[in-house]
C-alpha positions in Angstrom: -51.8 -48.7 68.3 -52.1 -48.2 72.0 -52.9 -51.8 72.6 -49.9 -52.8 70.4 -47.7 -50.5 72.6 -49.1 -52.3 75.6 -48.2 -55.6 74.1 -44.7 -54.3 73.4 -44.4 -53.3 77.1 -45.5 -56.7 78.2 -43.0 -58.6 75.8 -40.3 -56.2 77.0 -41.1 -56.9 80.8 -41.0 -60.5 80.0 -37.8 -60.5 78.0 -35.7 -58.1 80.4 -36.7 -59.8 83.7 -37.1 -63.4 82.6 -34.3 -64.6 84.9 -36.0 -62.9 87.8 -39.1 -64.9 87.3 -38.6 -67.2 90.2 -38.9 -64.2 92.5 -41.2 -61.8 90.5 -43.5 -64.4 88.9 -46.8 -62.2 89.4 -45.1 -59.4 87.6 -42.8 -61.1 85.0 -45.2 -63.9 84.0 -48.8 -63.1 85.2 -48.9 -59.3 84.3 -47.2 -59.8 80.9 -49.6 -62.7 80.0 -52.8 -60.6 81.1 -51.5 -57.6 79.0 -50.7 -59.7 75.9 -54.1 -61.4 76.1 -56.2 -58.6 76.8 -54.6 -56.6 73.9 -55.3 -59.4 71.5 -59.0 -59.6 72.7 -59.5 -55.8 72.2 -57.9 -55.8 68.8 -59.9 -58.7 67.7 -63.1 -57.0 69.0 -62.1 -53.9 67.2 -61.9 -55.7 63.9 -65.4 -57.2 64.7 -66.7 -53.8 65.5 -65.6 -52.5 62.1 -67.2 -55.5 60.5 -70.4 -54.6 62.3 -70.4 -50.9 61.3 -69.7 -51.2 57.7 -73.0 -52.9 56.7 -74.8 -51.1 59.6 -76.2 -54.4 61.2 -77.7 -53.7 64.5 -77.3 -57.1 65.9 -73.7 -57.2 65.3 -73.3 -53.8 66.8 -75.3 -54.8 69.8 -73.2 -58.0 70.3 -70.1 -55.8 69.9 -71.3 -53.5 72.6 -72.1 -56.2 75.0 -68.8 -57.9 74.5 -67.0 -54.7 74.9 -68.9 -53.8 78.1 -68.0 -57.3 79.4 -64.4 -57.0 78.7 -64.3 -53.6 80.5 -65.9 -55.2 83.5 -63.4 -58.0 83.4 -60.5 -55.6 83.0 -61.7 -53.6 86.1 -61.9 -56.9 88.1 -58.4 -57.9 87.1 -57.0 -54.6 87.8 -58.4 -54.6 91.3 -56.9 -58.1 91.7 -53.6 -56.9 90.3 -53.6 -53.9 92.8 -54.2 -56.4 95.7 -51.3 -58.4 94.5 -49.1 -55.2 94.2 -49.9 -54.5 97.9 -48.5 -57.8 99.0 -45.8 -57.9 96.4 -43.0 -57.1 98.9 -44.1 -60.0 101.1 -44.3 -62.4 98.2 -40.8 -61.5 97.1 -39.4 -61.8 100.7 -41.1 -65.3 101.0 -39.5 -66.4 97.7 -36.2 -65.1 98.7 -36.4 -67.0 102.0 -37.2 -70.2 100.1 -34.3 -70.0 97.6 -31.8 -69.2 100.3 -32.9 -72.2 102.5 -32.9 -74.3 99.4 -29.5 -73.1 97.9 -27.8 -76.5 97.9 -30.6 -77.9 95.8 -31.1 -75.1 93.3 -28.5 -72.4 93.5 -29.0 -71.0 89.9 -31.8 -68.5 90.7 -30.3 -66.8 93.7 -26.9 -66.9 91.9 -28.2 -65.1 88.9 -29.8 -62.3 91.2 -26.7 -61.8 93.3 -24.5 -61.4 90.1 -27.0 -59.2 88.2 -27.9 -57.0 91.1 -24.5 -57.0 92.7 -25.9 -58.0 96.1 -25.5 -60.7 98.7 -28.1 -62.4 100.8 -31.4 -61.0 101.8 -30.2 -58.0 103.8 -26.4 -58.7 104.3 -23.7 -61.2 103.3 -23.2 -62.8 106.6 -26.7 -64.3 106.6 -25.3 -67.0 104.4 -23.5 -68.5 107.2 -26.8 -69.5 109.0 -28.1 -71.1 105.8 -25.2 -72.9 104.3 -22.2 -72.0 106.4 -20.4 -70.2 103.7 -20.8 -67.1 101.4 -21.5 -68.2 97.8 -19.2 -67.4 94.9 -21.9 -65.3 93.2 -21.3 -62.7 96.0 -17.7 -62.1 94.9 -17.6 -62.0 91.2 -14.5 -59.9 91.0 -12.3 -62.7 92.2 -9.5 -63.8 89.8 -10.7 -66.4 87.0 -8.2 -68.9 88.6 -10.3 -69.0 91.6 -12.8 -71.8 91.0 -14.2 -72.3 94.5 -17.9 -72.3 95.1 -17.5 -69.9 97.9 -16.0 -66.5 98.8 -12.9 -66.8 100.8 -12.6 -64.8 104.0 -8.8 -65.4 104.5 -5.9 -63.3 103.4 -5.3 -62.3 100.7 -8.7 -63.4 99.4 -10.4 -61.3 102.0 -9.5 -58.2 99.9 -11.6 -59.4 96.9 -14.8 -57.5 97.0 -17.8 -59.1 98.6 -21.1 -57.4 97.9 -22.2 -56.0 101.3 -25.8 -55.0 100.4 -28.9 -57.3 100.4 -30.9 -58.3 97.4 -34.4 -58.1 98.9 -34.9 -54.4 98.6 -33.6 -54.2 95.0 -35.8 -57.0 94.0 -38.8 -55.4 95.5 -38.0 -52.1 93.8 -37.6 -53.7 90.2 -41.5 -53.8 89.4 -42.2 -50.2 90.7 -41.3 -48.3 87.5 -42.8 -50.8 85.3 -46.1 -51.1 87.2 -46.3 -47.3 87.3 -45.8 -47.1 83.4 -48.3 -49.9 82.8 -51.0 -48.3 85.2 -50.8 -44.9 83.5 -50.8 -46.6 80.1 -53.9 -48.6 81.1 -55.8 -45.6 82.5 -55.1 -43.5 79.4 -56.1 -46.5 77.2 -59.3 -47.0 78.9 -60.2 -43.3 78.6 -59.4 -43.3 74.9 -61.3 -46.6 74.3 -64.4 -45.3 76.4 -64.5 -42.1 74.3 -64.0 -43.8 71.1 -66.7 -46.3 71.9 -69.1 -43.5 72.8 -68.4 -41.7 69.6 -68.5 -44.9 67.6 -71.9 -45.7 69.1 -73.5 -42.3 68.6 -72.3 -42.3 64.9 -73.7 -45.7 64.3 -77.2 -44.8 65.7 -77.1 -41.3 63.9 -76.5 -43.0 60.5 -79.0 -45.8 61.2 -81.6 -43.2 62.1 -81.0 -41.3 58.8 -81.2 -44.5 56.8 -84.4 -45.4 58.5 -86.0 -42.0 57.7 -84.9 -42.3 54.1 -86.4 -45.8 54.0 -83.2 -47.5 53.2 
């Protein structure tokens, strides 16, 4: 159940933030892929463990325990890598933002979506666009009339009175993963604790039953 919940969280992250993938690739794609794959691996291993326990076959149980220990080691290693990625996430997002702003004429779609969705403009301020493309993109002023089909925000009267977002997008993009990462981290810690306790209980029960059967000569 906990692993299914983790998969649901991963799919939700992927679905809700798919259009931010160009800026939050490590969070939206890599993290979601890891959570889904690890959850599937643990659920398949759980089925194998049940299959090993029912006929009380020692070699299957030893195999199950070895694979489980290996998966735990891999998960700890990947968690360390993910934590390191999280430490440099802000830098990665800023570099991606710089790249998309400098290449706006080639591919405007990703940055336009961010500016419309987050109601922001530029990296820190709207006037940064003048250094990049000499005008402010229309995605910075979505409240203009539908009849205005220009690709930029006009700064001349009366258009100057249309709202141009005056806050940058960088900080908002950097803040998006914080809540989700905190939830995933707490869930993983609780999940690992439950799985370790369950595995220990499962192992002790298995060996206790096996010992009783050996004494009875079964």
